[in-house]
N, C-alpha and C positions, 0 to 999 in steps of 0.2 A: 738710271739706276741698278742698285744690287738685284739681284734675283738668284734661287737656283736651281740649276737646270741638269740637266741627264746627258753629259755630253760625252756623244764617243769620237773616240781620235786615230780610232786603227781597224782595220777588218776585221771584224768578228771578235772584235775585243767587249769585253763588258762594255756597262752602262758606268759613266764616273759621275755621282750624281755632285756638284761644289757648286760655289759662286764666280757668276760672269757679270759682264755688264748687257742692260737691255737700254737703247737710242729712246731718244721720245718718239710720239709718234710723229709722222709729216702730213703733209695736205693729202686728207681722203684718208685717215689712217687711225685705227683706236688703238687704245692701248686697257690689256685684258687684264683682269687678277683670273689666273685660272682653276674650274673647281677642279677638273677633271681630264683624262685624254683617254681616249681609247687604245690601245694597240694591235695596229693594221702587218697581214704580213708585209704591206708593202715597206712596212720599218724596219720590219725583219730583212728584208731584199734590200735595202741599204744599208743597213749595220752587215751585211755580209760582200758585198761591191755586187748585187746581180746588178741591182743600177746604178752607178756610180759615180756615189754626188761626193760633191769636195768634202774631204771628215780635214783638220776638224770636224763636224756638224752636232745638232741638237735638233735632234727627230721631232716626231711625234706631229700627225695632220688629223688625227677625230676630237680636237680640243674642244670645250667649251667652260664660259663663265660668267664674269658681271664684267663689265663695262667699266674703266675707274677714267677715265679720260676720253678726249676728241679732238683727232685734229684738225688743222683748218678746212673748213668748207665740208666740214662732214656736217648732211641731216636729219638723216634714216637713223640714229643710234642717238640716246644721253646716258649720261650715269647715273649707272644702277640699271639697264639692261640685262636681261640675263638673255647672252649669244652662243648658239654654236657658230664652229669653226666647218669651212667644208677648203675645196683647191681654188687657188691662185690663175687667175686670169686676166690676161689688159685691158683688156676692156675695148679695144678701140680699131679692131683684126675686120677681115671679111667676117669673119662668123661669128666671133660674138658681137657685130654688131647687127646680124642676122637672129640671134636669139641662141644659138652654140657655142655658149665657153668651154666645155666640152672639149669643144675642137679648136681653142685658140690657137692660132701660130705662138705662141708665147708657150702650150703647157709645159713642154720639157725643160727650157730654162731657167720658169720660174716656179714649179714645182721642185723639179731636180736637182737643180744647177746650183745652190746655193745663195741664189737671190732670190728677193721680193721685188714685185711688178717695177720696179724700179730701175731694176739691177741694182741694188747695194745690198748692206745687208744692216740688222740693226745688232746683232750678236757679237759680242767680245771678250776680251780677256787680255790683260796687259796690254791692256793697246793692240793685241793681235786678230785679226775679223778672226769669226766661227761662222760657219757655212746655219741660213735658214732652208726650212723644208716644209712645202706646203706651204709657203707664204705665210707658217705659221709657227710651225717649232714648238708642241706645245705639251712635249716633255718636259714644262719647266711651270714656276707658282706663276709666273705673267709672258703674256705676249702684243705683242706689237701685231696687229690684221686689219689689211687696206680691206673700207668698208663691203668693197665686192664681194670677199668671200666671208662676212659672214652673215649670221641668218636671226633674225631673232627668235624667239623660241615664244610660240602663240597662248604657251600655255598655265600659268601656273601653278599647277597643282600635281607637273609633272616632276618627279627629280630630275633636278638638271646635268646631272651627272650620268644620265642614259643619254643625253641626247648627242654624247662626244660621237659617238659608230655613227651617227642618221651621216656624218660631214663626206665616210667613204665606203666602207666594209657593206653596211649594210645601205646604202644609197646606189651602190653597185651593183650587187645582187636584184634589190628589189627594180630596182628602175632597168635592169637590161630585159626584165618580161615587162615591166607596163610603161616605159616609154619606148624601146626599141621593136619589141618582138609586139608586143601586143593583142596578144592569142585571140583567137575566135572561142567563139564559147562554145565546152566542148570538147576544144583540140587534147592533145597531150604533149606531155615533155621530161625528155630526162633534165635530174643534174648532177653532176658529176660531182664532188665533195661535201659533207656537213660540217664546213664550216660557219662562221660568221655568211660570206657574200653566199654558199650555198642555200642555205637556212633561210636567207631574206627574201631568192627565187624562189623557193616553197610555198612562203608564206604567200607572196604576192601572184603565183600562180594560183593559189586556194581565190584568193581575190579574185583572180581573174576569171573565174570559176570554168581553168582547167579540169578535167574526167579522169586524165589520167596523169599522175603525178607521181616521177621515178625518181628515187630518193637513192645516188650508189654510193658507197661508203665505207670506209671499213670499221668503224668503230661501233659495236654493237648499242649502244646507250645513245651514241650522234644520229643512229639510224631509228630508235625507238621514238626519242624526241623529233625527229621528221617525219615520223607518225601524226604525233600529236599536233605538229606543226603542221600540216595537210597534205605531207603527202602519201598517196593510193598505194603503192608501191615501197618496195627494199631491199635492194641488191646487197650482199655485203661481197663487195670487191674478192675479198679475201677466201671466201670460198665457191663460188661462182668462177669458170672457167672458160665459158663463153659470156662477155655482160652483154653484146650486140645481139646477138642470138638471144639471149632472154626480156633483150626489151621487144625485139621483133615478136618473137611468144606470148607477152605480154596484152601486144596494141594489136596482135595481127597482123604486123606486114610494116613496124617502124612508125618511132615519133614524128610528131609534124617538128618541135625544139627541142633541141640541147644548149645547159649553159654548162660549160665545162670550164671549172676554178681551180683544180689545181695545178695547172700546167704542164703536166707530168705527159710526155708524147706519146703514150699509149691511151691515155683516156681523150686525150685531143681527137685522136683516130676512132677510138671508140664510139664518140661525142661526133662523131661522121660518119661513123658507117649504123650506125643504130637509126637513121634518120627513113623517113619514107620519102618515096616520089618530091621533090620541091620541096623538102625538112632544110630547115636552117640552122646552123652549127653558130653560137655565140661562145669565144673564147675572154674569159673575162682575167685566167688569170694569167701571171706572171712563168713561162714557157723559155722554152731554146728550140734547136733548128725540129722540126719535121720532115720526115720521110714517107712519103703520100704517093700514090699514083693517082696522075689526076683525072683520068679517064675514067677507069673503076670506080673512085671513091669521091669524086665529087662530078663530072660532068653528063659521065652516065645517066642520073637519076635527075638530075639538072637540082645538085644543091646549093646552096649556101652556104660557106666559111666565112663569118669575118672575126671581127676584137671587136670590145665595146670598153670608152672609157666614161667612166665613171656612169654605168648606169643611165648616158645623155642624159642627167640630169641636173636641170637649173636649178641651182641646188637653193634660191631664197623663196624658189613654188614648190618644187618635189619635199623638202623637207618639211616643209608645216605639214603636206598633204600627208606622209607618212606619220609624223605625229596624230593628226586628224585618224587616220587608221587605228594608231595606238588605243588610243582614247577612246576608240568606239571599242576594242576590244577585237577589234580584226585581224590588228598587227602587234601579234607577242612578244616582241623581242629582246625583250626582260625576259625572257627564259634563256636566252644565250648567256647572258652574264656573269661576269665574276667579276666583284673589284676586291683591290690589292691598295697597301701603301704606297704613294709613291718612292716610299724606300726597298721596296722588295721586288722597283720592276726588273731587272736582270730574273727574279722570279718567276713574273709575269711572264716575262718574252719565255723561259723556257718552257714554262707550260703553256704558253700558248702553240708552241712549236712542236712538243710531243702530246699532247693530247690532253690536257692535266685541264684543261677551260677551252669553251669554243670560242666568247667575246674577252681576255681580258677586258678590264677597265680601272686604272689608277688613281684615285682621288690625293687629288694635291693637299683636300685641309686634313 
């Protein structure tokens, strides 16, 4: 079928919305009319080729919409279901079988390698293949998605367009706190970066009853919102010369946990150095080389530095949990959102990059 999609042809090039071909869903797959798609920093790093997704590609990995057709063998979904999308996984490797799809052996090939879980693509133009992203390519009017990475929306009174960001950015921030760290009651946490991932971590830390939640960012309005969402303290990185020292002063010795969302070397190191003895730093932002002292920065105080993928969220379980928190008023992630028309995708990407919005969502309708 013919669909409209935002195609990325070259490194750093703007998105081009044009007509492409989408194949029919195969066994285990569903065809979804896209309602909306969040824009995530991971889309940007694919566009800039920090993550080398094969081009041309249709990016987008925080999609949601209405099921229009189901492939052979699909029993979980039916036509008319409201669904959100998350990351792709194979479903048969050891980690998938142990309930850890975020650690799938095939995670990188089938999310960043341009193919679906069966290692083919559903997208093409003039007979030439176009790479798929995260098993969905949601910067489009329609998508074929494997039933593994689709999630039913349990509430009819929630705007479906809000659901998309739960598939990656929101899930990553909230899940890092609730699924991986599981903070002790009354513990302390520092969150570096006040974008979607950082704000989601802050809201999750409030749900977990952390006593001190310190938000570190450079935008005064974002820091103000961080306080509204649960931060007990804020630090403007542009005004504080010794962030680790400030955090240690606030907490009388250091935080139990830190979450680093930017991928910047200096904040990765600061997130490690602001910890107390046996503290844990989680790195969730895409970054590069980091130089550190193994003894003084890490071993001497028995600290842990770890990477966390997708907040260790099992999407079919965790996304409905987040929607339940939202429904109860405990997780107001809609305060992060600004909507854009699909045609304004390049403006939305630019606003996401320069701080014009926290979470941009494209409405396809």
